[in-house]
N, C-alpha and C positions, 0 to 999 in steps of 0.2 A: 504494500500500500504506500502510495507516494504522497497522499494529501495530509494536511494538518487540520485537526478539528478538535472541538470541544463537544462532548456529548452529555446531555441531561434530558431525561423525560420524567416530568413530575406527575404524570397521570397514574393513579392507583387503579388497578384492574381487579374486579371481582368476577371470577369466571366459573361457570358450571351450573348445575341444576339448582344449587343453593345460593346462587349469586345475588338474588334479591335481598338476602339478609344484609348484604353490603350496603344497600341503600339505607337501611335502618341504622347501620353503624355510622354512616357519613352525615346524615341529616342533622344530628345534634350539633355539628360543628358550625352550622350556619344560622343566620337570623331567621325570624319568623316568616317573612314574606317570600313565597315561592312562586315564580312565574313558570307555569307548566306549559310546555310547548310540545305539540305533536302534529301528526299529519292529517290524513283525510278521515280518520275515525276507525280504522281497522283495529286499533288497540282497544276500542270499546266492545267490538264484536268478539274478540278472542280472549278477553278477560284480563289483559295486561294493565289496562287503565284502572280497573278495580284494585289490582294488587298495589299499584303505585299510589293511588289515592288513599288506600288503607294505611300504607306506610307513612304517608305525609300526615294524616290525621292522628295516627298513634304517636307521632313525634311532636304533636301540637303545632303544626304549621298552618298558616293561612294560605289558602290556594287561590291563585289568580290565573285563569286560563287565557292563553293566547288564542282567542276564539277565531274560528274560520279555517283553521288548519294550515299547515305549511305545505305548499305544493312541491312536487318533485324537483323543479328547478326554481328555487326561491327568487322572487323578483325584488327589485329595488323598492317597489311600492309596499310589498309585504314587510321588507326591512323597516321602512319608516313607520309602518303600523305597529310592528313589534316593539320598536323603541318607545313609542308613546305608551303602549300598554305596560312596559317595564317601568317607565317613569311614574306612571299613575299608581302602580302597585308598590313603588319604592322597593323593588325586588332586591332581596339579599342573595338569592340564588336563582339561576335559570336552570330548570330541569328539563332536558330534552329527552323525549321518549319516542323513538322511531329509528329511521335509517339515517344514512349519511347526510341527506339534505336537511333533515331536522336538526342534526347535531351541528352542521356547518352554519345553518341559519342562526342557531342559538349563539354561536361564537360571534357572528356579525353583530347581533344585538348587544352582546356583552361589552363590546368595545365601543359601542355607539351611544349607550344610555347617557353617559356623562360627557359626551363629545359635543363641543359647541359648533363644530363644522358639519358640512354635509358629508355623511359617512361614505357615500358612493364616491364622491370626488376625492376625499382624503385617503380612503383605504383601497379602493378598487381602480382608481385612475392614477393617483400619485403614489400608491403603494407605500404610504407612510405607516409608521408604527403608532400605537396608541400613546397619547400624551396626557391621558386622563385616567381616572379610576376605572377599573374593569370589574364588571359584575361576574363572579365566578359561575362556571358552568359544570353541571354533572350530566351524565348520559345514561339512559337505559336503552340498549341497542336491540332493535327488532329486525333489522335487515343489514346484511354485511356487504361490504364492497369498497367503501371509500376510505376506511381507516380513520375516519373523522373522530372516532371515539378516543384516539390517543395521539392526536396531532393538532396543529394550530391552523389547519386549512379551513377556508371558508370560500364558497363560490356563490356569487350573486349574478342574476341575469337582468339586463336592462334592455327590454324589447324595443323601446323607442330608439335607442342607440345601436341596436342590433349587436350587442356585446354580452358575452358571458365570461366573467373574469374571476379568477381565483386569487386569493391573497393568502399566503402561508405566513401566519403570524408567529411570533416567538413563543417560547415556552410559558410565558406569563399568561397566554391565552388558551393554552392546552386545557381540556377538561380536567377538573381536580380529581374526578373519579369517574369510572364507567362500569356499568353492570352488564356482563355478557353471559346470557343464558342461551346456549344453542337451541334449546327447545322453542324459544320465542320466534325462531325463523321458520318453523315447520309450516306455518299457514301461508307463507308467501306463494303467490302464483308462480308457475314455472318461468314465465317471461321475466319476472323480477329476479328470481333466483339466478338464472343463467346470466342475466345482465350484470348482476353483482359479481358473479364469478369472473366474468371477463374483465370487469373493472379492476379486480384484484390482480389478475394476470398481467394486465397492461401496466399497472403501477410497478410491478416487478420489472417488466420489460423496459420501461422508461429509465430505470436506474441501471439495469444490466447492460443495455446497449450503449455504453459510453466507456471511454478510457481504454488504455492498452496495457496498463501495468497489471501485475499479478496481485489481485485484490481478494482478500478473504471474503469480502461482501459478495463477490461473484459466485463463489462456491456455495455460500449460504443461499443465495437467490436461486441457484440451480436446484437445490434441494426443495426449496419452497415451491418452485414451479412444478416439479415432479409430484410433490404431495398434492398440490391443487388439482392437477390434471387427474390423478387417481381418484381423489375424493369427489371431484365434480361428476365423474362418470357413475360412481356409486350413488350419489345423491340424485342423479338424474333418474335412475331406476327405482330408488327407494328414498323419497324425500324426507322421511322420518328416521333415517339411519343416523343415530346420535353421533357415532364416531366420525362419520363423514362430515356432518354439519359442524361438529366442534372443530375439526381440523380446518375446514374452510373459514370458520369465524376467526380462529387464531392466526391463520395465515394472512387474512385480510388486515388484521391489526398490525402485524409485523411487517407487512408489505409497505406500509406508509406511516410508520411512527418515527421516521427519520433515521432509524438504526442502520439500515443497509446502504443508505445514501452517504454516510460519513466516509470521508476520504476519497470520494469519487466526484467526477463531473456527472451530470445527469441530463437526459434528453426527454423533454416533455412536449415534443412537437405533436405527437399523436393526440395528446390532450388538447392542444391548441386547435388542431383541425376538428376534433370532435366537439369541442365547446363552441366553435363557430357554427357547426351544424345545429347544436342544441339551442343556440341563441336565436336562430332563425326559424327552426321547426318545432322547438320545445320537446324534442324527442328524448326518450330515456337515455341517461348519460352513458351507461355501459354499452348500449347498442350503437350510439354514435361513435364510440371508440372502435368497436368491432367493424363498423362499416368502412372506416378509413384506414385501418391498420395494415391490411395486406398491400394495398397500393403504396403506402408509405414505406413499409419495410422492404418491399421489393426494390423500391427506388434507391434506398440508402445502403442496401446490401453490399454493393461493390466498394463502398467507402469504409465499411467495417467488416470486411470479409472474414477476418480471423475470428472475430467474436461470433458471427453468424454460423461459422463452421463449428465452433465450440458449442453453441446453442443446439445445433443439430445432433452432435455426438452425445452431449451430456444430459440433455433434457429429453430428446426424442429417440435416442438410441439408433440413429441412422448408421447403417453399416458403411464404412468408408471404402470398402474393397472395390478397386477398379474405377473410383470416382475422383474427379478433380476437386480441389477445395471449393470452387464455385458450385459444382454439382452437389456436393455434400450440403453446403449452405442452403441451396434452393430446396433440397429434399426436406430440410428441417422446417422451412416455411410451409411446404406442402403438408407436412405432418401436423403443423399447427393449424392450418386451415381446415384440414379434415376433422380435427378435434372441435374446432369452432362450429363447423356445420353440424356435427353430431349433437352438440349442445342445443342447436336451434337458434344460433345468433343471427342477427340481421347482418348481411354481408355487403349491402350497398345502401347509399344514402337515399336513393329513389324510394325504397320501401319505408323510409322514415319521413317522407313528405317533401324531400328536396327535388328540385328540377333544375335544368340548365339555365333557366331564366334567373335563378338565384346565384349564379356562379360569381358574379362580381361582388355581391354582398358577402358570400362565403370567403372569398379571397381577402377582401378588405377587413373582415372580422377576425382573421387568423393572426395571432401574434407570432412573431418569428423568434425562436429560441436558438441559443448558440452552444448548448452543452453536448450535443451529439456528434455523430461522425460527419455530418454535413449540415451546414447552415443553409437553409432553403432561401431561394429568391421568390419573389411574388409569382414569377412565371412558373417556377417549379411547383409552388403551391397550387396554382391553377391546373397544372398537368395532373397532379395527384388527385385533385377533386374530380377531374374529368374521368379518371380511372375508377373513381368511387361510385359513379352513377350506375 
């Protein structure tokens, strides 16, 4: 490893079938007023809401609900609304119950409650760090994929500006605690489950496909990818297989809690391409990533050939006999694509509602990153999107 870094992750994790007990252990550490944030209401149908409310009441908390629910791609308008609710409640803790969007939204609210500036402009356009008091966040996770339960990431969509932008805040914004019970993910529809699985896989890829040094993190990520592929296929056939769902949940957390990124450059261009699609179509995040991944990775393969070869050999068990390095690398991507199709992922942006009339907006909405094997030009972004239709 060639990089210099400091590592700290302050989030406390409660994991397993008894994880909800952790919520009762944590709540006494915070003030009385709790802003309860959740999504479209599925937690009321599956009983998780009742468990959370019971814990809050048993701990003597005053509950203020962020009514209306957090949408899958939280908007800037929803952020403004949540900030006002948190201010009115004088929230001592924001408790996010749901998937990555709910957790990420809670963090955006947490840094905005006491902010005197427009949070969209300050955090998502100028990428500034908080200069005000931050309301602490806790999470009860019901859908895996983003890793938001153990990182500082927050993503907000501005439809008027045709932008979907993520800000990775520092450790002071990380959730103080997160409750992870794999059984809470059983009721997810297949579409959401596999979308989350690909989000996890792509988080690993974005960090793996960078750098040329011998990095311990790359070895760890290869193991994580192999575990995820195996567990995803088990969960596809048996959605209530606890072992598979627990492995998927834990891999999701470690895929993006900053650990494997330390000492490395990272390439987040697939996320930039996918978020542009999401900003314009409002499609599910993991599916936008799946739809643009193959065109992007095939394009950059020649620039990172050694790593793509290693990916083929160590993750997909491609036999190198009689093949050139390029042929090995391409077989690795073919194996990846076969797995993606078996999961039922969306493989083109047309199926997500995009069309070629949106091409200029897609290109203009895509941020250009410089951590990977090739820094794209606008013309190259356009070509990749054309291959994604």
